[in-house]
C-alpha positions, 0 to 999 in steps of 0.5 A: 542540397537536402543534406544541408537543408533538412534542419533549416525549418527549425532555424527559418528561411525566406524566399527572395526575389532579385530584380536587375540585370542578370540576377543570377550573377547576384546569387553567385556573389552570395555563394562566394560569400558562403551564403547557402542558396537553393531552389533558384528559379529564373522567372525572366531575364530580369528576375530570379527567385531563390531561398536563403536561410534567415541568418543570411538575410543580413549578408544579402542586404550588405551584398546588395548595396551599390549593385543596383539590384532590387530585393523583395521578400516573397514569403517566410518559412520555419519555426522562428517566423511561426513563433513570431506570428503566434506572439502577435496573436495574443488571443490565440495564445491565451486560448491555447494556454487556457485549454492546456491548463484546463486539460491539465486540471481536469486530468488531475481531478477526481471524477469517480470513486468506485467501491466494490466487494462490501455491503451497502452499509460498509460502502457508506462508511468507506465513502464517509471516511474518504470524504473526511480525508478529502477524497471526494468528487472534484478534489485535486489529486495532488492535495490527497495522500498516496493510495497506500496512505489512504488504505492504511487509514481506512483499515485503522478507522473502520474495524469491520474491514479485513482488507481494502485495496486502493487503486488510482486509475486516471481520474478514478479511485477504485476501492475493493474491500473484504469485510471481516464478517465471515459466514460460517457454514453449519456443519453437522458433526458425526458421532464423537466422544469428548476426550481430554487434551491435557491433564487436569482436575475437573472443576466444572462441566456442562454436557448438552449431548452425550453421557458424562464419564467423569465428575467434578474433582476427578483427575484426568489424563490426555485421551481420557473420555470425558463425555461419551457419544454412546447413549444406552446400556452396553451389551454384556460380553459373550462367553466363548464357552456358551456357544448356544447363546446368540451374540446380543446386538449393540443398541446404543445410540450414536450421537455427537457429544457436546459440552464444556469440561473445565479443568484446573491445569498447571504450567511452568513459564520462564521469563527474563527482563534486563535491568538496563535496556536501550531502545529506539522509539518515534517521538511524534515530531515530524518535518515535511518537505515538498519538491517538484520532481523531474524524471527519476532524480532531479528535484526542485525544493519548494517547501522545507529547506535545509537539514532537519534538526533531528539527531536521528530520524526515519524517512518516508517518501511518496511521489504523486505524478501529474497526469495529462489526459491518460498519460502520466507525466515525468513531473510530480510532487515529492513529499518527504516526511522525516520522523524523529527517533529518540533513544531511551535507556531504562534502568530497573531495580531488581523488584521492577524487573521481577514485576515486569517478568511476571507480567510478560510471563502471564501475557505469554501464557494467556496467548497460549491458553486462549482468551477464554481461559482464566489464570487463577493463581501464580507463584514464583518458583525460582528467581536469579540474576544472571548477565544483567537480567532477572530470570524467573520460573513461575508456576501458574494454575489455570481453569480452561476447557480441556475437551476435544472431539474424537470420532467414534470408530466402528469398534467402539 
């Protein structure tokens, strides 16, 4: 019987009391009509009790007609009767619905924001920016951007941030940042010379420690000593034939040579720019679509229907899942942003391409020599047009610091 009744709770069943002469015969008639009957108990010679399924109540009533038996329903069991009873208790249902909605709302509300790893001043800047983004205590999380979007916006809006991580932990937003300010430990350099790292002609120099070995307008090669870290007179060499003389001790002071040596240097730089160029850029136009996502694939659109009008676009998608207490539900709001991409074709004259090539060559050279170096002149050495490109070889003159340190060895 258990095999046939294990799922009856979900369909419902009732306990019935049959009164009459030999009531067990009535149950036999029900069985013959393929009515499932179980837990038959004979109370007395005129009364029997048993259980039947909810769906068989109509058959029981039809079978009772004209038999003289009396039927009394003692109790009702199962989910259908429980659900019906709840429907008649509207205040209770309303209270349950309000409780579930309240828990759902509170589970998707920001109740705490933690910022770690930064100074109090930078923490205040971060909290101010978060407030502008709408990330504040009491905010509904579905209206906020994804953590990765918040991270990118903070890095763009706060220059003092080197990196920041944004993590959503339930009802808490945890942020950990790394400031750009790096504390450098002061290192005391040992005895050293300043030598040339490239060839050039000295145009200016400033020595704060050590002895200058070159002057303005001197030509130097890589490795030439520019500023010596040995202060004092060098002892005269000892003649091997004068054995009676004692070798003089080197009394020169060893210091860390310090200064700047600016030299005129030269570079040949090649650059090429096409006369015709095609590239793709974002136009700035975008379309947003919102959908309720169930599971990993099923989506129910709620805003932004139909296909986009963009001929070419770039798509970005983010999903914010709902939470209930500490559990993440398989239901969320999916936001899809499509950015319009447009293809542009640029046609340049030979003069325009040549000017663009000069500009690119100068930019590349500036990156190579550093921001402190000055490019003082440039000249086109060779210009050709090959395979639809203008190719240049340019000659640059640069004023830059060519000094680099070299430790003083024991033999110096």
